[in-house]
N, C-alpha and C positions, 0 to 999 in steps of 0.2 A: 283399875288403878293399880294393881301389881304389874301389870304386864308395861307400864307406862314406867313404873317406877323401877323395871328390870330394864328396857330400854335404855332408859338415863345411866344407869349402872353401868351397861357394856359400852356406853359412846366415850364418858367421862373415863372408864380404864383406860380405854384403845386412846386418847387424847392424851394420859398421863402418861404413856408407854412411850411416846414418842417425842422424848423431851429433847430439846437443841441441844448439839454438841457444843464446848467450849471451844475457842481456839486452840487450846491446846488438845483437845482431843482428836480437832480435826488434821492439826499436824500432825500426829501419830497415824491417823487411818491414812492420810496422803502419803505419810513415809513408808508404811507397810505395803499398802495397795500398789504403790509405782512397784517395790521389789519384790514383791510377790505377784507381778502383772495380773491386778486385778482389775483389768480397766473400767467397768462398769461403776466401781466403787470410787477408782481413780477419779473419774468425770464427774461423779456425783459431787466431790468436794473440792472441785477445782474451776475456775473461770475458764470458759472455751480457750482461752489464748492460751493459756500456760498447759493447758491439757494436752494441746496438740504437739506443743514445746517437749512435754515429757514422755510423750508417746514417742516421738519422731527420735529420741536418743534411750530409749527403756532397753532396745539390744545390744547396746554397747556398753551400758552401765550394770546390767542385773545378771550378766553371763555368769559369774563369777559368785554370784550373792547367794545366800541361803540363811536357814538359822534364824535366830532370834534378832529383833530389831534395836535391842537394849534402848529403846528411846528415852529419853529424859531431858526435860525443860532446862535449860540453862536461866533464862530470865524471858518475861512477856510482859506485855504492857498492851492496853486497848485504850487507845482515844474515839472515843463515838463508836460511828460501823467501820473503823479501822482497828487491826493487831496484829502487831509484832510477836514472832514467838521465835525465840535462839536455841536451837538444842543440840544433842548430842545424840548419835545412832551409831551402831556397829558399822555401817555402810561407808561413812568418812574418817577421817583424821583427827577433823576438825570443826567444831559447830557450825552449824549451817541456820541460816534466818529465812523463814518465811513471812511474806506480808498477806493478812487476810484480810478480806471484805466482808460484811453481810451482804447477800444478794437472796434474794426471795427467800428470807427469816431464817439462811441458814450461814455460818460462816463458810468461806471458802478462799482456798490458797490463789493469791494473782499475782502477776508480774510487779517488778519491780519498777518505778520509773527510771527514764534515763539518768538523772541527776539526782533521783531520791535515793536517802541514806536511810538506813534504820537508825532509830533510837537508841541502839546499844553501840 
């Protein structure tokens, strides 16, 4: 009985430790992993299409970057499985906006449709 209780406690602790990231946390991870060239983490929090786009321009946009991201959320909203996060960072002169979708139980940054506009 003690072994079963111990096993249950370990499984419970592991499952609680891996909580789902919010859209805001995901946006911060994507910005920081892009500019720090942590492509494994970038791939984890983006959809395949946007990941390829980011990797193709990464060398051009990250050469002069460094230091803290100073990431701050300006505005965010969630509509079911879609979220929008408008944010400031040290890497851009004006706020940027990410569209996120829930995929495989995680929030991931994705492409914005051709005529799609953010709610901000």
